[in-house]
C-alpha positions, 0 to 999 in steps of 0.5 A, a space after each residue: 911344731 915351729 909352724 904350728 907355733 907361728 900360726 898360733 902366734 899370728 892368730 893371737 896377734 890378729 885377735 889382739 888387734 881386733 880387740 884393740 880396734 873394738 876398744 874406744 876411749 874418751 878422755 876428759 879434763 876438768 878443773 876449778 880454781 877460786 882464790 879469795 881475800 877475806 876481810 873479817 870485821 866480826 872480831 876473833 872468837 875464843 875458839 879458833 876458826 877460819 875467820 878469826 884473823 882479820 885478813 885471810 887469803 886462801 883457796 875456796 874449798 867449799 863443797 860447791 866449788 872445790 879447787 883442783 884438776 881431774 882427768 877421766 878416761 872412759 873406756 868401752 869395748 863392746 858391751 863393757 864400759 868403765 872409767 879410770 881417772 886421777 884427781 887432785 885434792 886440797 892437800 895437793 895430793 893425787 887420788 886414783 879413781 875407778 868409775 862404775 864397771 858395767 857390762 850390758 848385753 841386751 836387756 841384761 846388765 851386770 857389775 856396778 850398775 847402781 841402785 834401782 830404787 828412786 822414790 826416796 829421792 823422787 822430789 827435788 833437793 828442796 823437798 827431798 825425803 830421807 834419801 837413804 831409805 833404800 839399800 844400795 847395791 855394790 854389785 848387781 845383775 839387772 834385767 829389764 823383764 818387760 816394758 817398764 819392769 826391771 828386776 835386780 839381784 845384788 849385794 854389798 860390794 867387797 863385803 868381807 864380814 858376811 854374805 847378803 843378797 838384795 832383791 829389787 824390783 821396779 815398775 814405771 809407767 805413764 798414762 796421759 798426764 800421769 807418770 808413776 813408779 812402784 818399787 820394792 826391795 828386800 835384803 837377806 843375809 846368812 848371819 841375819 837368818 842364823 840370828 833370827 833377824 827380820 829381813 830389812 825391806 823398802 817399798 816406795 811409790 811415787 807419781 807426777 801429774 803434769 797439766 797446764 795449770 800445775 805440776 804435782 809430785 808425790 812420793 811415799 816410802 815404807 821401811 822395816 829393819 832387822 828388829 821389825 821396826 817400821 817407818 813411813 815418810 812421804 812428801 807432796 810438792 806442787 808448782 804452778 805459774 800465775 801471771 808470770 810468777 812461779 808458785 811452789 807449795 809442799 808438805 814433808 813428813 820425814 817419819 810417821 814414828 817421830 812427832 813434830 818433824 813435819 814441814 810445810 813450805 811455800 815460795 814464789 819467784 817472779 822475773 821482770 826482764 833483768 830482775 828476779 824477785 823471790 820469797 819463801 816461808 818454811 813452817 814446821 810443826 815443832 813449837 816455837 822453833 824451826 820456821 824460816 823466812 827468806 827473800 831475794 833480789 837478783 839483777 843480771 845484765 850483760 857481764 854483771 850480776 848482782 844479788 841480795 838475800 835475807 834469811 830469818 831463822 827461828 821466825 816463830 821462836 820467842 827470840 828469832 835468829 838475827 837476820 842473815 844478809 848476803 850480798 853479791 856482785 859478779 863480773 864475768 869476763 870474756 875469758 871465762 874468769 869470774 870476779 866477785 865480791 861477797 858481803 855477809 852479816 848476821 848479828 855480831 857473829 858474822 860480818 865479812 867481805 870477800 873479794 875473789 876470782 874463779 874459773 872452772 872448766 
């Protein structure tokens, strides 16, 4: 018995070493810090705001530059992948993070594989459609059935109030200068069936045509909800380069069921050595509101960069918004630290100078 136990223990130890040898980890660190001094010349308001005081010294926690430090350990073992990490927040607290856990075996993958749909965010952020038309899968099985054809069966993650299934399919392909994708999904739940509710649906189609003269992108989404209500949104975007200038035009219809919400826009940017010029105009179908004009000038040479931007909102209104003027100067040191100065002015509401230093990795 002792001999059998010893052999079993040895086999377990060898198996454990083999599994450990198959496990690979990659540790990455990232951090950011932006300290600034703000001098507010607009005067205090009746409602307390961050710029009510004349002077302020703080750390920048804007969405585009959160301060803190984080660590992530990516783990792979055969077909398994995932990650664990910790990150700090603005309140000097620490939060544990868990990355998507996925197992991939050939054409099949399962776990937190993410949503399959892509046409609701097909065009870049400046022309993005609703962005939340599709139904995100928390946990799913994904299978590549053929070249360009992917199917997925998923459901809400940690759904303790009911059960549901989200069935999705996508076909993506290309023919010459044309790339396209067609996709759809449907959500079914036991509760919805018992209550006689319709199954929510999402259908999307998108295409990109690339040629020497221009690149054109178009996307269309169709949705229906549990009450049977339907809606459609679509967008078109075209970009071309003429005599060194990049021109962009587009059209967005966020909802065919809503009136006066369409947008048309155009923009141009032109780079001359170290100088960049830009201008744009957004026009809405809403009467006497919503139109916007922008203009910008940038200069970058060596370690210095300067920019000036002007935005005029509600351009078509009887009384347009005060022009927003934003100026910036940045010095990038050899150490990687950036020292900057910002000035912002908009009528009587905004008039501030910011001096700061930031570093990120």
